[in-house]
Every structure is written in structure tokens, then in C-alpha cells.
C-alpha positions as CSV (number, residue, x, y, z in Angstrom):
1,M,76.6,-152.2,-52.6
2,I,79.3,-152.8,-49.8
3,E,78.1,-152.2,-46.5
4,Y,79.8,-150.7,-43.4
5,P,81.1,-153.2,-40.8
6,R,79.7,-153.6,-37.3
7,S,82.0,-153.3,-34.6
8,H,83.5,-156.5,-32.9
9,G,85.1,-155.0,-30.0
10,L,88.9,-155.7,-31.6
11,L,90.7,-153.0,-29.8
12,E,88.5,-153.0,-26.6
13,G,90.9,-151.5,-23.8
14,K,93.6,-150.5,-26.2
15,T,94.9,-146.7,-26.7
16,V,95.4,-145.6,-30.2
17,V,97.3,-142.5,-31.5
18,L,96.7,-141.6,-35.0
19,T,98.7,-138.7,-37.1
20,A,97.3,-136.9,-39.8
21,A,93.8,-138.0,-38.6
22,A,91.6,-134.7,-39.5
23,G,89.7,-134.4,-42.5
24,T,87.9,-137.1,-44.5
25,G,90.7,-139.6,-45.7
26,I,92.2,-142.7,-44.4
27,G,93.3,-141.1,-41.0
28,F,90.1,-140.2,-40.0
29,A,88.4,-143.1,-41.2
30,T,90.9,-145.0,-39.1
31,A,90.3,-143.2,-36.1
32,K,86.7,-143.6,-36.4
33,R,86.8,-147.3,-36.7
34,C,89.3,-147.8,-33.9
35,A,86.9,-145.9,-31.8
36,E,84.1,-148.2,-33.0
37,E,86.2,-151.2,-32.1
38,G,86.4,-150.1,-28.5
39,G,89.8,-148.2,-28.5
40,R,90.4,-145.1,-26.6
41,V,91.7,-142.8,-29.3
42,M,93.6,-139.6,-29.6
43,L,94.0,-137.8,-32.9
44,S,96.6,-135.5,-34.3
45,D,97.1,-133.5,-37.5
46,A,99.0,-130.2,-38.5
47,H,95.7,-128.6,-39.5
48,E,94.1,-127.2,-36.1
49,R,90.8,-126.1,-37.1
50,R,90.0,-129.4,-39.1
51,L,91.8,-131.4,-36.3
52,G,89.4,-129.7,-33.7
53,E,86.3,-130.5,-36.0
54,A,87.7,-134.3,-36.6
55,A,87.9,-134.8,-32.7
56,A,84.7,-133.1,-31.9
57,K,82.8,-135.5,-34.2
58,L,84.3,-138.5,-32.5
59,S,84.6,-136.8,-28.7
60,V,88.1,-137.8,-28.5
61,P,91.1,-135.7,-27.4
62,F,93.5,-134.2,-29.8
63,S,97.0,-132.7,-30.0
64,V,98.2,-130.5,-32.9
65,C,101.3,-132.1,-34.3
66,D,103.6,-131.2,-37.3
67,V,105.6,-134.3,-38.2
68,T,108.5,-132.5,-39.5
69,D,109.1,-130.8,-36.4
70,E,110.8,-132.7,-33.7
71,A,109.8,-130.6,-30.9
72,S,106.2,-131.1,-32.1
73,V,106.4,-134.8,-32.1
74,E,107.7,-134.7,-28.6
75,R,104.8,-132.8,-27.5
76,L,102.4,-135.1,-28.9
77,F,103.8,-138.1,-27.5
78,A,103.9,-136.5,-24.2
79,A,100.2,-135.4,-24.5
80,A,99.2,-138.6,-25.2
81,V,100.7,-140.5,-22.5
82,A,99.3,-137.6,-20.2
83,E,95.8,-138.0,-21.7
84,L,95.8,-141.9,-22.3
85,G,98.3,-143.1,-19.8
86,S,100.0,-145.3,-22.4
87,I,100.3,-145.6,-26.1
88,D,99.3,-149.2,-27.2
89,V,98.9,-148.3,-31.1
90,L,100.3,-145.7,-33.2
91,V,99.1,-145.2,-36.6
92,N,101.3,-142.9,-38.8
93,N,99.2,-141.7,-41.3
94,A,100.9,-138.4,-42.2
95,G,102.1,-138.3,-46.0
96,L,102.1,-135.6,-48.4
97,G,101.8,-136.1,-52.2
98,G,101.7,-133.9,-55.6
99,T,102.1,-134.5,-59.5
100,V,105.1,-133.1,-61.1
101,E,107.6,-134.5,-63.8
102,L,110.9,-135.5,-62.5
103,V,112.6,-132.8,-64.7
104,D,110.5,-130.2,-63.4
105,M,110.7,-131.2,-59.6
106,S,112.7,-128.7,-57.3
107,D,115.0,-129.8,-54.5
108,G,112.0,-128.1,-52.3
109,D,109.2,-130.3,-54.0
110,W,111.5,-133.3,-53.4
111,A,112.4,-132.4,-49.7
112,K,109.0,-131.2,-48.5
113,V,107.5,-134.8,-49.6
114,I,110.2,-136.8,-48.2
115,D,110.4,-134.8,-44.8
116,V,106.6,-135.2,-44.1
117,T,106.1,-138.9,-45.6
118,L,109.1,-140.8,-44.8
119,T,111.0,-138.6,-42.2
120,G,107.9,-137.9,-40.3
121,T,107.2,-141.3,-40.0
122,F,110.7,-142.1,-38.8
123,R,110.2,-139.5,-36.1
124,C,107.0,-140.6,-34.8
125,T,107.9,-144.4,-35.0
126,R,111.2,-143.6,-33.2
127,A,109.1,-141.6,-30.3
128,A,106.5,-144.6,-30.1
129,L,109.5,-147.2,-29.9
130,R,110.9,-145.3,-27.0
131,L,107.9,-145.8,-25.5
132,M,106.9,-149.1,-26.3
133,Q,109.9,-151.0,-26.0
134,P,110.5,-150.4,-22.4
135,A,106.8,-151.5,-21.8
136,G,107.3,-154.6,-23.6
137,A,104.2,-154.2,-26.0
138,G,102.9,-152.1,-28.8
139,V,101.9,-152.0,-32.5
140,I,102.9,-149.4,-34.9
141,I,101.0,-149.3,-38.4
142,N,102.5,-147.4,-41.1
143,N,100.6,-146.0,-44.1
144,A,102.6,-146.8,-47.3
145,S,101.3,-147.1,-51.0
146,V,101.4,-149.5,-53.8
147,L,103.5,-146.8,-55.3
148,G,106.4,-148.0,-53.3
149,W,106.3,-151.2,-55.6
150,R,105.0,-149.6,-58.8
151,A,105.8,-146.8,-61.2
152,Q,103.6,-143.9,-62.0
153,A,104.6,-140.8,-63.9
154,G,104.8,-137.6,-61.6
155,Q,105.0,-139.4,-58.4
156,A,108.8,-139.7,-58.1
157,H,109.1,-138.1,-54.7
158,Y,105.9,-139.6,-53.5
159,A,106.9,-143.3,-54.6
160,A,110.5,-142.8,-53.3
161,A,109.0,-141.7,-50.2
162,K,106.6,-144.6,-49.7
163,A,109.3,-147.0,-50.6
164,G,111.3,-145.7,-48.0
165,V,108.4,-146.1,-45.4
166,M,108.1,-149.8,-46.3
167,A,111.9,-150.4,-45.9
168,L,111.7,-148.2,-42.5
169,T,108.6,-150.8,-41.3
170,R,110.8,-153.8,-42.1
171,C,113.7,-152.5,-40.3
172,A,112.0,-151.3,-37.1
173,A,109.9,-154.4,-37.0
174,L,113.4,-156.4,-36.7
175,E,114.9,-154.2,-34.0
176,A,111.3,-153.9,-32.0
177,A,110.5,-157.5,-32.2
178,P,112.7,-158.8,-29.1
179,F,110.6,-156.1,-27.0
180,G,107.4,-157.5,-28.0
181,V,106.5,-154.5,-30.2
182,R,104.9,-155.1,-34.0
183,V,105.7,-152.9,-36.8
184,N,103.6,-153.5,-39.9
185,A,102.3,-151.1,-42.9
186,V,99.3,-150.7,-45.2
187,A,99.7,-150.1,-48.9
188,P,96.6,-148.8,-50.4
189,S,96.2,-148.4,-54.3
190,L,93.5,-145.8,-54.4
191,A,91.1,-144.8,-51.7
192,M,88.7,-142.1,-52.8
193,H,88.4,-138.9,-50.6
194,P,87.8,-135.2,-51.4
195,F,91.3,-134.0,-50.8
196,L,92.7,-136.2,-53.3
197,S,91.4,-134.4,-56.0
198,K,93.6,-131.5,-54.9
199,V,96.8,-133.4,-55.9
200,I,95.5,-135.6,-58.8
201,S,93.4,-134.6,-61.7
202,E,89.9,-136.2,-62.2
203,E,90.9,-137.6,-65.4
204,A,94.1,-139.3,-63.9
205,L,91.6,-140.8,-61.0
206,E,89.2,-141.8,-63.2
207,E,92.0,-143.7,-65.2
208,L,93.4,-145.4,-61.9
209,A,89.8,-146.3,-60.6
210,A,89.5,-148.2,-63.9
211,K,92.5,-150.2,-63.6
212,E,91.0,-151.5,-60.2
213,A,89.5,-155.2,-60.5
214,F,86.4,-154.0,-58.7
215,G,86.0,-151.1,-61.2
216,R,86.2,-148.4,-58.2
217,P,88.3,-146.9,-55.5
218,A,88.3,-148.2,-52.0
219,E,86.2,-146.4,-49.4
220,P,88.7,-145.0,-46.7
221,W,87.2,-147.2,-44.2
222,E,88.0,-150.2,-46.3
223,V,91.7,-149.3,-45.8
224,A,90.9,-148.3,-42.1
225,N,89.6,-152.0,-41.7
226,V,93.1,-153.6,-42.5
227,I,94.7,-151.2,-40.3
228,V,92.4,-152.2,-37.5
229,F,93.1,-155.8,-37.9
230,L,97.0,-155.1,-37.8
231,A,96.3,-153.2,-34.8
232,S,94.6,-155.9,-33.1
233,E,95.4,-159.3,-31.6
234,Y,94.1,-161.1,-34.7
235,S,97.6,-160.2,-36.4
236,S,99.7,-161.2,-33.3
237,Y,102.2,-163.1,-35.3
238,M,102.9,-160.4,-38.3
239,T,105.8,-158.0,-38.2
240,G,107.7,-156.3,-40.9
241,E,104.7,-157.1,-43.2
242,V,103.6,-154.4,-45.7
243,V,99.7,-155.4,-46.7
244,S,98.6,-154.3,-50.0
245,V,95.0,-152.9,-49.7
246,S,94.3,-153.1,-53.4
247,S,92.3,-154.6,-56.3
248,Q,94.9,-153.5,-58.9
249,H,97.1,-156.0,-60.3
250,P,100.0,-155.2,-63.0
């Protein structure tokens, strides 16, 4: 049985803002791990009730944000600066999935997933860079997916969006490097949490888990551990990288 990690103070003195951090998935797990590692954390999510509950569990501030709305993104970053004083780390976790074959996919299906998953990451990355570049420091970590590299039926919109997140990460990293800002991404394969079963059938989840070398999905906090590493000084020479958090091999 895998053991939950103990804290090493990797983010001591750092301020961290996370999007889509409510609920039981990678976002909340990352917020918890960042707080455990000494970071001063601020949560964000579009779901106000769940966000408030998540923030209460960690005793941290929060701000509601819809990443598809530029004004909402601007309010989030203004609130974060007011609350934390500065933003050292941004974790772009907001994403939207679903399963639909390409021939049955509407323009609306496609556009919604792209807007949340790719364009939302762009909006928040842009807002963070406008603060971090003048400060001469900062770290941005984007949540991509192995589907940015691999094909899976019914996931054309999601896979395209995540591949876009990977490309966005690499381009942003090149532009931000002269200012001392690092931009990286994680690409999980399968991290199990209750909300996942709402967009993927149990049969499909079992099939995906069977493909993993460990024969099981990752725990959300196992992905969060890699995000913490990328947010810390232990990854000081890494930028423009997409780190696979997976035991699945083609």
C-alpha cells in the first residue's frame, strides 16, 4: 500500500493560487499538498458552494472564478494579490472533459471543452505572467494529460485541448525565461476521483486502469506531488517541460 508523503517544507514562504481546486480531484489534492509543504494557498473554482467547503477544510482564502470569462479571471488575480501580496506559483488545473464520438460532436461540445481547458489556461497564464515578469520570478504549472500525446476514442476535443496546453506551456516558457519565470506542465494518465465517473463509464475506467503498469489509477495526491516538485526550487532548471505522471506505456 502506498503511503501518503510527509511534509518537507518545499514551498515554505511561497504563495500559491490554484484554479478548479474544489472537490476531490487533482486540484484539491494539490492545494492540500501545497499547504502541507508550507505554501500560503488561495483556492479558486467556478462552483461557489464546493469551493467554500474546500477552502474551509484547509482554512485558506478563496475566490470564485470562471476561467472562460476574462473579467472573472482579472478579479481572481486582483483578489489573490490583495490577499497574498504576490503570486509565486500558479497551478492551472481547470479543465473540462466528456466522451462523444467526433461524428456526433457539436460545435458547442467542441467549443466548451476548448474554452475551459485551453483558452482558460491561456487567460490565467497571461494574467500571471503580467504579474510575475515585472517581479522577475514565478512558477506556472499547467495540468495537461497523456491524451495530448495519445489517442483515445471519444476524446477528440479533450485531447486537442490538452495538446494545446502542452504547446502553450512550451511557448510561454520561452517567453518567460528571460524574466526568471518558469512554466511547466504535468500530464497525468489516470487519477481516480469520484467526479471522473461522471464523464467516463466504469467499464472504460477499468479498462484504462488495467493498462497501467501498477494495475491501478494514480491517487490525486500522487499527481499533486509532482506539481509540488515543479513548484519548488528542486526544479529550478526546468522550464517548458511536460512531465508524464503515468505508469502506462504504449
